[in-house]
C-alpha positions in Angstrom: 0.0 0.0 0.0 2.8 2.3 0.9 4.5 1.6 -2.4 1.3 2.5 -4.3 1.1 5.8 -2.5 4.6 6.7 -3.5 4.0 6.1 -7.1 0.8 8.2 -7.1 2.8 11.0 -5.4 5.6 10.9 -8.0 3.2 11.2 -10.9 1.5 14.1 -9.3 4.7 16.0 -8.9 5.6 15.3 -12.5 2.3 16.7 -13.9 2.6 19.7 -11.7 6.0 20.5 -13.0 5.0 20.1 -16.6 2.2 22.6 -15.9 4.5 25.1 -14.5 6.8 24.9 -17.5 3.9 25.3 -20.0 3.0 28.5 -18.1 6.4 30.2 -18.7 6.2 33.1 -21.2 8.2 32.6 -24.7 11.3 34.8 -25.6 10.1 37.9 -27.3 11.4 38.5 -31.0 14.0 41.3 -31.6 15.5 43.3 -34.5 19.1 42.3 -35.4 21.7 44.8 -34.9 24.5 43.8 -37.3 27.9 45.1 -36.4 31.5 44.9 -37.7 32.9 42.3 -35.4 35.9 40.4 -36.6 35.5 37.0 -35.2 36.2 33.6 -36.8 32.5 32.6 -37.0 31.9 35.6 -39.3 35.0 35.1 -41.6 34.2 35.0 -45.3 37.6 35.0 -46.9 41.1 35.1 -45.3 43.5 37.9 -46.0 45.9 37.5 -49.0 48.9 39.7 -50.2 46.5 41.8 -52.2 43.4 42.0 -50.1 42.5 42.2 -46.3 40.4 39.6 -44.6 36.6 39.9 -45.3 34.0 39.3 -42.6 30.1 39.2 -42.5 28.5 41.7 -40.2 27.0 39.9 -37.2 24.4 40.3 -34.5 25.2 39.5 -30.8 22.6 36.8 -31.2 24.8 35.1 -33.6 22.9 35.9 -36.8 25.1 36.9 -39.9 24.4 39.6 -42.4 25.0 39.3 -46.1 26.9 42.7 -45.9 30.6 42.4 -45.5 33.6 44.5 -44.4 37.4 44.2 -44.6 39.5 44.1 -41.5 43.2 43.8 -40.6 46.3 43.8 -42.9 47.2 42.0 -46.1 49.6 39.2 -45.7 53.3 39.3 -47.1 53.9 38.2 -50.6 54.8 34.5 -51.1 57.7 34.7 -53.4 58.5 31.5 -55.3 61.0 30.4 -58.0 58.5 30.4 -60.8 59.7 30.5 -64.5 57.7 33.1 -66.5 58.6 35.7 -69.1 57.5 38.6 -67.0 60.1 37.6 -64.4 63.0 37.3 -66.8 65.9 39.4 -65.9 68.5 38.2 -68.5 68.4 35.4 -71.0 70.9 32.6 -71.0 74.2 33.2 -72.7 77.4 31.1 -73.3 78.5 31.7 -69.7 75.3 31.9 -67.6 72.0 30.3 -67.4 68.8 32.4 -67.6 68.2 34.8 -64.6 64.7 35.3 -63.2 63.2 37.2 -60.3 61.2 35.4 -57.7 57.5 36.0 -58.1 54.3 35.9 -56.1 51.1 34.4 -57.5 49.7 37.9 -57.6 52.3 39.0 -60.1 54.6 41.0 -57.8 58.3 40.4 -58.3 61.0 40.1 -55.6 64.4 41.7 -55.8 65.8 38.1 -55.2 66.8 36.2 -58.3 67.5 32.6 -59.3 69.0 30.9 -62.3 67.2 28.4 -64.4 67.7 26.2 -67.5 70.9 25.5 -69.4 73.9 27.5 -70.5 73.0 29.3 -73.7 74.9 29.9 -76.9 77.1 32.8 -78.1 75.3 35.9 -79.3 76.9 38.5 -81.5 74.6 41.6 -81.8 77.6 43.7 -82.7 80.2 41.1 -83.6 81.3 40.5 -80.1 79.8 37.8 -77.9 77.7 39.4 -75.2 78.5 36.5 -72.7 82.3 35.8 -73.1 83.2 39.1 -74.8 85.1 37.3 -77.7 85.2 38.9 -81.1 83.8 36.9 -83.9 85.3 38.8 -86.8 88.4 40.6 -87.8 87.8 44.1 -89.1 89.9 46.5 -91.1 90.7 50.1 -90.0 87.7 51.2 -92.1 85.5 48.8 -90.2 85.1 46.3 -93.1 84.8 42.7 -92.1 87.9 40.8 -93.3 86.8 37.4 -92.0 86.4 35.3 -88.9 88.8 35.9 -86.0 91.0 32.9 -85.0 88.4 32.2 -82.1 85.5 32.6 -84.5 86.9 30.0 -86.9 86.8 27.4 -84.1 83.0 27.9 -83.8 82.5 26.5 -87.3 79.2 28.3 -87.6 76.7 27.1 -90.2 74.3 30.1 -90.1 75.7 33.6 -90.2 73.9 36.8 -89.6 76.3 39.7 -90.2 76.2 42.6 -87.8 75.3 46.1 -88.8 77.7 47.6 -86.1 81.1 46.5 -84.8 83.0 48.4 -82.1 80.3 51.1 -82.1 80.6 51.9 -85.7 78.5 51.1 -88.7 79.6 48.1 -91.0 78.8 48.4 -94.7 81.3 46.1 -96.4 82.9 42.7 -96.6 86.4 42.6 -97.8 87.9 40.4 -100.6 88.3 36.7 -99.6 86.7 37.4 -96.1 85.1 34.0 -95.9 87.0 32.2 -98.6 86.9 28.4 -98.1 84.5 28.5 -95.0 83.2 25.1 -95.6 80.9 25.0 -92.5 78.7 27.9 -93.8 75.3 26.9 -95.0 73.4 30.2 -94.8 74.4 33.7 -94.7 72.3 36.9 -94.2 73.7 40.2 -95.2 71.5 42.9 -93.7 70.5 46.1 -95.2 73.0 49.0 -95.1 75.7 46.8 -96.6 76.8 48.2 -100.0 80.0 46.2 -100.8 80.9 42.5 -101.0 84.5 42.1 -102.2 86.0 39.7 -104.7 85.9 36.0 -103.7 84.3 37.0 -100.4 82.5 33.6 -100.2 84.5 31.6 -102.8 84.4 27.9 -102.3 82.0 27.9 -99.4 81.0 24.5 -100.7 78.1 23.8 -98.2 76.6 27.3 -98.7 73.0 26.8 -99.9 71.3 30.2 -99.1 72.4 33.7 -99.1 70.4 36.9 -98.6 71.8 40.0 -100.3 70.6 43.5 -99.2 68.8 45.9 -101.5 71.4 48.4 -100.4 74.1 46.5 -102.3 76.0 48.6 -104.9 79.2 46.4 -105.5 79.7 42.7 -105.9 83.3 41.7 -106.4 84.6 39.1 -108.9 83.9 35.6 -108.0 82.2 36.4 -104.8 80.3 33.1 -105.0 82.7 31.1 -107.3 82.6 27.4 -106.5 79.6 27.6 -104.3 78.1 24.8 -106.2 75.3 24.1 -103.8 74.0 27.8 -103.7 70.4 28.0 -104.6 69.5 30.6 -107.2 66.2 32.1 -108.4 65.2 31.4 -112.0 63.6 34.0 -114.3 63.3 33.3 -118.1 66.1 30.7 -117.8 68.5 33.2 -116.2 69.7 32.8 -112.5 69.5 35.5 -109.8 70.4 36.1 -106.2 68.6 38.3 -103.8 66.4 38.4 -100.7 62.8 37.7 -99.6 61.6 41.0 -100.8 63.5 41.0 -104.1 64.8 37.6 -105.2 66.0 39.0 -108.4 68.5 41.6 -107.2 71.6 40.2 -108.8 71.8 38.6 -112.2 74.5 35.9 -111.9 74.0 33.9 -115.1 72.4 34.5 -118.4 72.8 32.3 -121.5 72.2 34.8 -124.3 68.9 36.0 -122.8 68.4 39.8 -123.1 65.1 39.7 -121.1 66.2 41.0 -117.6 64.0 40.7 -114.6 62.6 44.2 -114.0 63.8 44.1 -110.3 67.5 43.3 -111.2 70.0 45.9 -110.1 73.4 44.2 -110.5 75.0 42.1 -113.1 77.5 39.7 -111.4 80.9 38.9 -112.7 81.0 36.6 -115.9 77.2 36.7 -116.0 77.3 36.7 -119.9 81.0 35.6 -120.4 82.0 33.1 -123.1 78.7 33.0 -124.9 78.7 33.1 -128.7 75.1 33.8 -129.8 74.4 37.2 -128.3 74.9 40.0 -130.8 73.4 43.1 -129.1 72.0 44.1 -125.7 70.3 47.1 -124.3 71.0 47.0 -120.5 67.8 48.2 -118.7 67.8 51.3 -116.6 67.4 49.4 -113.4 70.9 48.3 -113.6 73.5 50.2 -111.5 76.4 47.9 -111.6 78.3 45.8 -114.2 80.5 43.2 -112.7 84.0 42.1 -113.5 84.2 40.3 -116.9 80.4 40.4 -117.1 80.5 40.1 -121.0 84.2 38.9 -121.2 85.0 36.8 -124.4 81.5 37.2 -125.9 83.0 37.7 -129.4 79.6 37.8 -131.2 78.5 40.8 -129.1 78.7 43.8 -131.5 76.4 46.5 -129.7 75.8 47.4 -126.1 73.7 50.3 -124.7 74.7 51.2 -121.2 72.0 53.4 -119.4 72.8 56.3 -117.1 71.6 54.4 -114.2 74.9 52.5 -114.3 77.4 54.1 -111.9 80.2 51.4 -111.8 81.7 49.2 -114.6 84.1 46.7 -113.2 87.4 45.6 -114.7 87.3 43.5 -117.9 83.6 43.9 -118.2 83.7 44.1 -122.1 87.1 42.5 -122.6 87.5 40.5 -125.9 84.0 41.2 -127.1 83.1 42.2 -130.6 81.8 45.6 -129.7 82.3 48.2 -132.6 81.3 51.4 -130.8 80.1 52.3 -127.3 79.0 55.3 -125.3 80.0 55.4 -121.6 77.3 57.3 -119.6 78.3 60.4 -117.6 77.2 58.5 -114.4 80.5 56.5 -114.6 83.8 57.9 -113.2 86.3 55.3 -114.1 87.1 52.8 -116.9 89.0 50.1 -115.1 91.7 47.7 -116.0 91.1 45.6 -119.2 87.6 46.9 -119.6 87.9 47.1 -123.4 91.1 45.1 -123.9 91.2 42.9 -126.9 88.2 44.5 -128.5 89.5 44.0 -132.0 86.4 45.5 -133.6 86.1 48.7 -131.5 86.5 51.7 -133.7 85.2 54.6 -131.6 84.1 55.3 -128.0 82.3 58.3 -126.2 84.0 59.0 -123.0 82.1 61.5 -120.6 83.8 64.3 -118.7 82.9 62.5 -115.5 85.6 59.8 -116.1 88.8 60.8 -114.1 90.6 57.4 -114.3 91.4 55.0 -117.1 93.1 51.8 -115.7 96.0 49.8 -117.0 95.3 47.7 -120.1 91.9 49.3 -120.4 92.2 49.5 -124.2 95.2 47.2 -124.7 95.4 45.6 -128.1 92.1 47.2 -129.2 94.2 48.2 -132.4 91.3 49.3 -134.5 90.3 52.1 -132.1 90.5 55.2 -134.2 88.2 57.9 -132.7 87.7 59.0 -129.1 84.8 61.3 -128.7 85.4 63.1 -125.4 82.6 65.1 -123.7 85.0 67.6 -122.2 87.7 70.0 -123.4 91.4 69.4 -124.1 92.3 70.7 -120.7 89.8 68.4 -119.1 91.4 65.5 -120.7 94.7 66.2 -119.0 93.0 65.7 -115.7 92.3 62.1 -116.4 94.7 59.6 -114.7 95.5 57.1 -117.6 97.2 53.9 -116.7 99.8 51.9 -118.6 99.5 50.0 -121.8 96.8 52.0 -123.4 98.6 52.9 -126.7 95.3 52.2 -128.7 93.6 54.9 -126.7 96.5 57.4 -126.9 97.2 56.9 -130.6 93.5 57.3 -131.6 92.2 60.7 -132.8 90.6 62.5 -130.0 87.7 64.9 -130.6 86.4 67.4 -128.0 82.8 68.3 -127.4 81.5 71.6 -128.7 77.8 72.2 -128.7 78.3 75.0 -131.3 80.5 75.1 -134.3 84.0 76.0 -132.9 85.9 79.1 -134.1 89.4 77.7 -133.2 91.4 75.0 -134.8 91.2 71.5 -133.5 89.1 68.3 -133.4 85.6 68.9 -132.3 82.3 67.0 -132.3 78.7 67.3 -131.3 75.4 65.4 -131.5 73.2 66.3 -134.4 69.4 66.9 -134.3 69.0 63.1 -134.6 71.3 62.4 -131.7 73.9 61.0 -133.9 77.7 61.9 -133.5 78.8 64.5 -136.0 82.4 65.8 -136.4 82.7 69.6 -136.8 84.6 70.0 -140.2 
């Protein structure tokens, strides 16, 4: 009975307690007061080297707002050894590996550096290696390239890009025999600004297959590419040319009795028409500025040649042993060089301009039929010409001096008539 009474009492106490709880009033609602409180529960993003930490605004009840605020400081940059172009300080050379600055993921660069990669190759922007300071070329006192230096020869370069400056001075010429017998060369690039390539400059470069000649070129010496049997030429109308990507037909190097020049040709190389026996006349186009050594040599069937005023240089022996009967030298030419008209057995007369100040040795040697010299200047002008040895044919010919109007003094004079033909004043 006592146990039953205890059970009833316990139940009664429990029901009474529940009733008391149910009578308690509920927590009243409130309006959140969001504040900038930097605590871990409100952290949105941690600080980086470019941005401060970002937090959500929060209420004291623990509720978070969608509004944010920054707090604190940025973190230091995390510089790493990352290889990228923007961090490159100096490229690799023949002494050092490439040098880079350490960088942060944000793009910031440190003053600290590191090396990466392999040792590079020699570089010669001005003919001297930027790494080891060795000179690649020998140069003359006029800054013409005379060939590889002793050290340069040991490199056995296959591709050669010639510099436009050496020792702080412009380079515009390659001396005679400069790269004679350089059997390692396969490609040569001569940049714009070069005007002169000397005789036999690349003779017997037997592996040379490609060369780029500049549009600025005005002189190409005899045999500059002789025995370069693998050198690739550009063909136009069965004639062969050398040039560059812009003008592949700059230099006419070989022409078998073809008088149709490419319109972009500027130079006739040595022996281009030599030893042919079918060509009887040729009008050299007014794009040509240079006629090379022996260009028409031993072309005995050639009777007539017209040289335009665009030509400024006629190299030695250019018309030696041809069948030319008469010729007019334009006033753009200043010299008639050695052997130019030697052995021209049919040459009877020639017009020499006042611009000529030099006539070389053997220039008219054994041209025994030469009988009339029509000189565009006066007798006193003629005395200013430096005439070389073995020019008896020239000296023994009758010399006529130019006079636009009929002269009133004695002597030998000539002029052009109304048809542009030579006429001797009687």
